[in-house]
C-alpha positions in Angstrom: 77.5 -17.2 24.7 76.3 -14.1 22.9 77.0 -15.7 19.6 75.1 -18.8 20.5 72.1 -16.7 21.6 72.1 -14.8 18.4 72.2 -18.0 16.4 69.2 -19.4 18.3 67.3 -16.2 17.7 68.0 -16.4 14.0 66.9 -20.1 13.9 63.6 -19.1 15.7 62.9 -16.3 13.2 63.6 -18.5 10.2 61.3 -21.2 11.7 58.5 -18.5 12.1 59.0 -17.4 8.5 58.7 -21.0 7.2 55.6 -21.7 9.3 54.0 -18.5 8.1 54.8 -19.4 4.5 53.3 -22.9 4.9 50.1 -21.5 6.5 49.7 -19.0 3.7 50.0 -21.8 1.1 47.5 -23.9 3.0 45.0 -21.0 3.1 45.4 -20.3 -0.6 44.8 -24.0 -1.3 41.6 -24.1 0.8 40.3 -20.9 -0.8 40.9 -22.3 -4.3 39.2 -25.6 -3.3 36.1 -23.9 -1.8 35.6 -21.3 -4.5 36.7 -22.9 -7.7 36.1 -26.6 -7.1 32.3 -26.4 -6.4 31.8 -23.9 -9.3 33.4 -26.4 -11.7 31.3 -29.3 -10.4 28.1 -27.2 -10.7 29.0 -26.2 -14.2 29.4 -29.8 -15.3 26.4 -31.2 -13.5 23.8 -28.4 -13.9 20.7 -29.8 -15.7 18.7 -27.8 -18.2 15.7 -26.1 -16.6 12.3 -27.3 -17.7 8.9 -25.6 -17.2 7.1 -26.6 -14.0 3.7 -26.5 -15.7 2.9 -27.0 -19.4 -0.7 -27.0 -20.9 -1.7 -27.5 -24.6 -5.1 -26.3 -25.5 -6.9 -26.6 -28.9 -5.7 -28.2 -32.1 -6.8 -27.4 -35.6 -6.9 -24.6 -36.7 -5.5 -22.9 -33.5 -3.4 -24.5 -30.8 -2.1 -22.7 -27.7 0.7 -23.9 -25.5 1.1 -22.3 -22.0 4.2 -22.8 -19.9 5.0 -21.6 -16.4 8.6 -21.9 -15.1 7.6 -22.5 -11.4 4.5 -23.4 -9.5 6.0 -22.4 -6.1 7.6 -19.0 -5.5 8.6 -16.7 -2.7 7.6 -13.0 -2.5 8.9 -11.0 -4.5 10.6 -13.5 -6.8 9.3 -13.2 -10.4 7.5 -15.9 -12.5 8.0 -16.4 -16.2 4.8 -17.2 -18.2 5.2 -18.2 -21.9 2.4 -18.6 -24.4 3.0 -20.2 -27.9 0.1 -19.6 -30.4 0.2 -21.8 -33.5 -2.5 -21.1 -36.2 -3.0 -22.4 -39.7 -2.4 -19.9 -42.5 -5.4 -17.8 -43.3 -6.8 -17.9 -39.7 -7.0 -14.6 -37.9 -6.2 -14.9 -34.1 -6.9 -12.0 -31.8 -4.4 -11.6 -29.0 -5.6 -10.6 -25.5 -4.5 -7.3 -23.9 -2.7 -7.3 -20.6 -1.9 -4.1 -18.8 0.0 -3.6 -15.5 -1.8 -6.4 -13.6 -2.9 -10.0 -14.4 -5.3 -11.2 -11.7 -3.3 -11.1 -8.4 0.0 -10.6 -10.1 1.9 -7.5 -11.2 3.2 -7.6 -14.8 6.8 -6.4 -14.7 7.7 -7.1 -18.3 6.2 -8.6 -21.4 7.7 -9.3 -24.8 6.3 -10.5 -28.2 9.0 -11.3 -30.8 8.0 -11.2 -34.5 5.9 -14.2 -35.6 7.4 -17.0 -37.6 5.7 -19.0 -40.3 6.1 -21.9 -42.8 4.0 -23.2 -45.6 1.3 -24.2 -43.2 1.5 -22.7 -39.8 2.0 -19.2 -38.2 3.7 -19.2 -34.8 3.6 -16.4 -32.2 5.3 -16.3 -28.9 4.3 -14.1 -25.9 6.4 -14.0 -22.6 5.2 -12.3 -19.4 7.3 -11.7 -16.3 4.9 -11.7 -13.3 5.6 -10.6 -9.7 3.5 -12.1 -6.9 1.9 -9.6 -4.5 0.3 -11.6 -1.6 1.2 -15.0 -0.2 -1.2 -18.0 -0.4 -2.7 -20.3 -3.0 -3.2 -18.1 -6.1 -4.1 -18.6 -9.7 -2.9 -17.1 -13.0 -6.2 -16.4 -14.8 -7.3 -17.8 -18.1 -6.4 -16.3 -21.5 -9.0 -16.1 -24.4 -7.9 -16.3 -28.0 -10.8 -15.6 -30.4 -10.1 -16.6 -34.0 -11.9 -16.1 -37.3 -11.6 -18.7 -40.1 -12.7 -17.5 -43.5 -10.6 -19.8 -45.7 -11.9 -21.3 -48.9 -13.2 -24.8 -48.4 -12.7 -27.9 -50.6 -15.9 -27.3 -52.4 -14.9 -23.7 -53.3 -17.1 -22.0 -50.7 -15.9 -19.5 -48.0 -16.1 -20.5 -44.4 -17.1 -18.2 -41.6 -16.1 -19.8 -38.3 -15.9 -17.7 -35.1 -14.5 -19.7 -32.1 -12.4 -19.1 -29.0 -9.5 -21.1 -27.4 -9.5 -20.6 -23.7 -6.5 -21.6 -21.5 -7.1 -23.0 -18.0 -6.1 -21.1 -14.9 -2.7 -22.1 -13.5 -2.4 -22.7 -9.7 0.7 -21.1 -8.0 1.7 -21.3 -4.4 3.2 -18.1 -3.1 5.2 -18.1 0.1 6.2 -15.2 2.4 9.5 -16.8 3.5 11.9 -19.1 1.8 10.4 -22.5 0.8 11.9 -25.9 1.8 15.6 -25.6 2.1 17.6 -28.3 0.4 19.9 -30.4 2.5 23.6 -29.8 2.6 25.6 -30.7 -0.5 29.1 -32.2 -0.1 31.9 -30.2 -1.7 34.2 -31.7 -4.3 37.6 -32.1 -2.8 40.5 -34.7 -3.0 41.2 -36.6 0.2 44.6 -35.0 0.9 43.1 -31.5 0.7 40.3 -32.6 3.0 42.9 -33.5 5.6 44.5 -30.1 5.3 41.1 -28.5 5.8 40.6 -30.5 9.0 44.0 -29.4 10.3 43.3 -25.8 9.5 39.9 -26.0 11.2 41.4 -27.5 14.3 44.1 -24.9 14.5 41.6 -22.1 14.0 39.4 -23.6 16.8 42.4 -23.7 19.2 43.3 -20.1 18.4 39.7 -18.9 18.8 39.4 -20.7 22.2 42.6 -19.0 23.4 41.4 -15.6 22.3 38.0 -16.1 24.0 39.6 -17.2 27.2 41.9 -14.2 27.2 39.0 -11.9 26.6 37.1 -13.5 29.5 40.0 -13.1 31.9 40.4 -9.4 31.0 36.7 -8.8 31.3 36.6 -10.5 34.8 39.6 -8.4 35.9 38.2 -5.1 34.6 36.4 -2.9 37.2 32.7 -2.2 36.8 32.5 1.4 35.7 28.8 1.8 34.9 25.5 0.1 35.4 23.2 -0.8 32.6 20.4 1.7 31.9 16.9 0.6 32.9 14.8 -0.9 30.1 12.6 1.6 28.2 8.8 0.9 28.6 7.4 -0.4 25.3 4.9 2.5 24.8 7.7 5.1 25.4 9.9 3.3 22.8 7.0 3.1 20.3 5.9 6.7 20.6 9.5 7.9 20.2 9.9 5.8 17.0 6.6 7.2 15.6 7.9 10.7 16.2 11.2 9.9 14.5 9.3 8.4 11.5 7.2 11.5 11.1 10.2 13.8 11.4 11.9 12.2 8.5 9.3 13.6 6.0 8.9 10.4 4.0 5.3 11.3 3.0 6.3 14.8 1.8 9.0 13.2 -0.4 6.6 10.7 -2.0 8.0 7.6 -0.2 4.7 6.4 0.9 5.4 2.6 0.6 8.5 3.0 2.8 6.4 5.0 5.4 3.9 2.2 5.5 6.6 -0.5 5.9 8.1 1.5 8.8 4.9 2.3 10.7 3.7 -1.3 10.3 7.0 -2.6 11.7 6.8 -0.2 14.7 3.3 -1.4 15.7 4.3 -5.0 15.3 7.5 -4.6 17.4 5.4 -2.8 20.1 3.0 -5.7 20.2 5.9 -8.1 20.7 7.3 -6.0 23.6 4.0 -5.3 25.2 2.0 -8.5 24.8 4.7 -11.1 24.1 3.1 -12.0 20.7 5.5 -13.0 17.9 4.1 -10.4 15.4 7.3 -9.2 13.7 8.2 -12.4 11.8 4.6 -13.5 10.9 2.7 -13.0 7.7 -0.5 -11.0 7.9 -2.6 -14.1 7.8 -0.6 -15.7 10.7 -0.7 -12.5 12.7 -4.5 -12.1 12.3 -5.1 -15.7 13.2 -2.9 -15.6 16.4 -4.4 -12.2 17.3 -7.9 -13.7 17.3 -6.8 -16.4 19.8 -4.9 -14.1 22.1 -6.6 -13.2 25.5 -4.2 -10.3 26.0 -6.2 -7.8 24.0 -9.8 -6.8 24.1 -12.0 -7.4 21.0 -12.1 -3.7 20.2 -8.3 -3.5 19.9 -8.3 -6.7 17.8 -10.7 -5.0 15.3 -8.4 -2.0 15.2 -5.4 -4.2 14.4 -7.2 -6.1 11.7 -8.2 -2.9 10.0 -4.7 -1.5 10.4 -3.1 -4.6 8.7 -5.8 -4.4 5.9 -4.9 -0.8 5.3 -1.1 -1.4 5.2 -0.9 -4.5 3.1 -2.2 -3.1 -0.2 0.3 -0.2 0.0 3.2 -2.5 1.0 2.7 -5.3 -1.5 0.3 -4.0 -4.2 1.6 -0.4 -4.6 -1.8 1.0 -3.7 -1.6 4.8 -3.4 -3.6 5.9 -0.4 -5.3 9.3 -0.2 -4.7 11.8 2.6 -7.6 10.5 4.8 -6.2 6.9 4.7 -2.7 8.1 5.6 -4.1 10.2 8.5 -6.1 7.2 9.8 -3.1 5.0 9.8 -0.9 7.5 11.7 -3.6 8.3 14.2 -4.6 4.7 14.8 -1.0 3.6 15.4 -0.3 6.3 18.0 -3.7 6.0 19.7 -3.4 2.2 19.9 0.0 2.5 21.7 -1.3 5.1 24.1 -4.4 3.1 25.0 -2.6 -0.3 25.4 0.2 1.2 27.5 -1.9 0.4 30.6 -4.1 -2.4 31.6 -7.5 -0.7 31.1 -7.9 0.3 27.4 -11.0 2.0 26.2 -12.2 1.4 22.6 -15.2 2.6 20.6 -16.0 1.0 17.3 -17.7 2.8 14.4 -18.3 6.3 15.9 -20.8 8.6 14.1 -19.5 10.3 10.9 -17.1 7.6 9.9 -18.3 6.3 6.5 -15.5 3.7 6.3 -16.7 1.8 9.4 -13.3 1.7 10.9 -12.5 1.3 14.6 -11.4 4.4 16.5 -9.8 4.8 19.9 -11.5 6.9 22.5 -9.0 9.3 24.0 -11.6 10.9 26.2 -11.7 7.7 28.3 -8.1 8.1 29.3 -6.9 10.2 32.2 -4.5 13.2 31.7 -1.7 11.2 33.2 -2.2 8.3 30.7 -2.2 10.8 27.7 1.1 12.3 28.8 2.8 9.0 29.4 
């Protein structure tokens, strides 16, 4: 009897080892299928990229071709703008100068490889990498290429032609969130491997259901040891977050843009908690539009929030460097807005004497001592 029991145990152990080996082999096959198969298919089928916009301006003696790789982009994805300038020999073309910005775009990089020429034409290429700043319908501005033609004419005289080739502005749609998401693409897989995938998925689902059921039984049997803490009022949370932000010393370390991102996020999260407005995931334009329609805030506080958003966006997206008075205004306005709107009777004064910027200010004198301390 003991020998028979030992043999059965050995058979069970051997069966477990075989099952474990088979499962490991199946997992390796699935990983190989999911990771290597799609990459091979994409490598074989990937088409060559073409410019989204191409414009050809001018002709003889100067022709300019302008190419834009995309006409729709999501912040902060870059755009590639390429200009090809072809001029006849003997014609002097003046190239425009572009610094750190081009219209409403930041110039991240630009390159001008050496010009090439043949017996008749001189060819120059100019590539700019642009970064969008604000969402919406934007335009890449025009480029002007003045040229001077002093070549000898057929009759032996010298010409003196001064003209300019001007490129048209290029429309670009800039989105705050990801654009239209493409539909699901089927993975390349032989039929027998697909069957193995289905089997593994079913087995994983059964195991997961068993683990969840076991966890639920243990949770139901466990005694209740503590009650949940009561929710923190929105204004208490917001004031604590503002204090934490100031204690981190971001302004003293020169991290002004990060400070503006954080303080803007705190105010928007407070508005969500206090007024049930979906402010956190909205763009500035959507937030201002919904704010104007909301009956939960008085007009004075709406004006404060409009000016607060207008003060934060240039620093967040356009790398504007605010001075000390602007930073103090943003800090003070965020805190005072939270204090005033913590209760149902806010008091707001717009444009008090001595403010040359015309900004809205909160009136702390209209609050009681109890409201200030809360």
